[in-house]
C-alpha positions in Angstrom: -42.0 -104.9 63.7 -40.7 -101.8 65.5 -41.4 -103.3 69.0 -39.4 -106.5 67.9 -36.4 -104.5 66.7 -36.4 -102.5 69.9 -36.5 -105.6 72.0 -33.7 -107.2 69.9 -31.6 -104.0 70.2 -32.2 -104.0 74.1 -31.3 -107.6 74.4 -28.1 -107.1 72.4 -27.2 -104.0 74.7 -27.7 -106.1 77.7 -25.7 -109.0 76.5 -22.9 -106.9 75.4 -22.7 -105.0 78.7 -22.7 -108.4 80.5 -19.9 -109.6 78.4 -18.0 -106.3 78.9 -18.6 -106.7 82.8 -16.8 -110.1 82.8 -13.4 -109.6 84.3 -10.4 -110.3 82.1 -8.6 -111.9 85.0 -8.9 -112.4 88.8 -6.0 -111.9 91.2 -4.4 -114.9 92.7 -1.0 -113.9 94.2 1.1 -110.7 94.9 4.7 -111.5 96.0 7.6 -109.3 96.4 10.7 -111.3 95.5 13.6 -111.1 98.0 15.6 -113.6 96.1 16.4 -113.9 92.4 13.7 -115.7 90.5 14.8 -118.8 88.6 13.6 -119.5 85.0 14.1 -122.3 82.7 12.9 -123.2 79.2 14.1 -126.7 78.0 12.8 -126.1 74.4 15.2 -123.3 73.8 17.8 -124.7 76.2 17.8 -121.5 78.3 17.9 -121.2 82.1 19.1 -118.7 84.6 17.8 -116.2 87.2 16.2 -112.9 87.1 17.8 -110.4 89.4 16.8 -106.8 90.2 19.2 -104.1 89.4 20.6 -102.3 92.5 18.0 -100.2 94.2 15.2 -102.1 92.6 13.0 -105.1 93.6 11.0 -107.7 91.8 7.2 -108.0 92.2 5.5 -111.3 91.0 1.9 -110.9 90.2 -0.3 -114.1 89.3 -3.7 -113.9 87.8 -6.3 -116.3 86.3 -7.8 -115.5 82.9 -11.6 -115.2 82.9 -14.0 -116.9 80.7 -12.8 -115.2 77.5 -9.4 -115.8 75.9 -6.9 -113.0 76.0 -4.8 -111.8 73.1 -3.0 -108.6 73.8 0.4 -106.8 73.7 2.2 -107.8 76.8 2.7 -104.1 77.8 -1.1 -103.8 78.2 -0.5 -105.6 81.6 1.2 -102.9 83.7 1.9 -102.4 87.4 0.5 -99.0 88.7 2.3 -97.4 91.5 0.6 -95.2 94.1 2.1 -92.1 92.5 0.6 -93.1 89.1 4.0 -94.3 87.5 3.5 -97.6 85.5 6.0 -100.5 85.0 5.9 -103.0 82.2 6.6 -106.8 82.8 10.1 -107.9 82.4 9.2 -111.6 82.5 5.9 -113.5 82.0 4.7 -117.0 81.7 1.9 -119.5 82.8 2.6 -119.5 86.5 5.2 -118.4 89.1 7.3 -121.4 88.3 7.0 -120.8 84.5 8.1 -117.3 84.0 10.5 -116.4 81.1 12.4 -113.1 80.7 11.0 -111.1 77.9 14.5 -109.8 76.7 15.5 -113.4 76.0 12.7 -113.9 73.4 14.2 -113.1 70.0 12.1 -111.3 67.2 9.9 -113.8 65.3 10.2 -116.5 68.1 7.5 -117.6 70.3 7.4 -119.5 73.5 4.4 -121.5 74.4 3.3 -123.5 77.5 0.6 -125.9 78.1 -0.5 -125.7 81.7 -1.7 -128.5 84.0 -5.3 -127.2 83.4 -4.7 -127.9 79.7 -5.0 -124.2 79.0 -2.3 -122.7 76.7 -0.2 -119.6 77.1 1.8 -118.2 74.2 4.4 -115.3 74.0 5.5 -114.1 70.7 7.9 -111.3 69.9 6.6 -109.5 67.0 9.2 -106.7 67.0 12.0 -105.3 69.1 9.5 -103.5 71.3 6.4 -105.7 71.1 5.5 -109.1 72.5 2.0 -110.5 72.1 0.5 -112.6 74.8 -2.3 -115.1 74.0 -4.0 -117.1 76.7 -6.8 -119.6 76.9 -9.8 -119.0 79.3 -8.9 -120.2 82.8 -5.1 -120.0 82.1 -2.8 -118.9 84.9 -0.6 -115.9 84.0 2.4 -114.7 86.1 4.1 -111.4 85.4 7.5 -110.2 86.9 7.9 -106.4 87.3 11.1 -104.5 88.3 10.5 -101.2 90.2 12.2 -99.1 92.8 12.6 -100.8 96.2 10.4 -98.2 98.0 7.6 -97.9 95.4 4.2 -98.6 96.7 1.9 -100.5 94.2 -1.8 -100.1 93.9 -3.1 -102.1 90.8 -2.4 -104.3 87.9 -3.7 -102.6 84.7 -5.3 -105.0 82.3 -5.9 -104.8 78.5 -8.8 -102.4 77.9 -7.7 -100.2 80.9 -9.5 -102.1 83.8 -7.5 -102.5 86.9 -7.1 -105.2 89.6 -6.5 -103.7 93.0 -3.4 -105.1 94.7 -4.1 -105.6 98.4 -1.0 -106.1 100.6 
């Protein structure tokens, strides 16, 4: 019986480490936006452009969610600069053409998108400082970050603390 318990415990440890080794997301695109980024959401009848403040730029990062769904505070996705500074997303959505400015999402409101892959992405503002992001496995996620024009970036930090290196 002891050998069986040990074998079960070892199998559980191997499986949990294999699941933990699965990447939350894989990197698809890193783009520095030289032009304002348009956005549109017909459901809330809101459209416009996202423009950087003077002295800043916009970086667009696109990832694909791995085999497990993601549910996290949006701030868990942050851009990490070479000097260690971090930047939170100012817009997010299900792809580069589906971004939505976070500040436009009112408390208690949610914004959902069904992607061409049939995966769903949901952003929900739960307080004045918190937005929850939920995404199905295989969903595309796009994040827009505003940072100083000359900032060098090194990684996208993911929920749980892992990082995706940004190769330029």
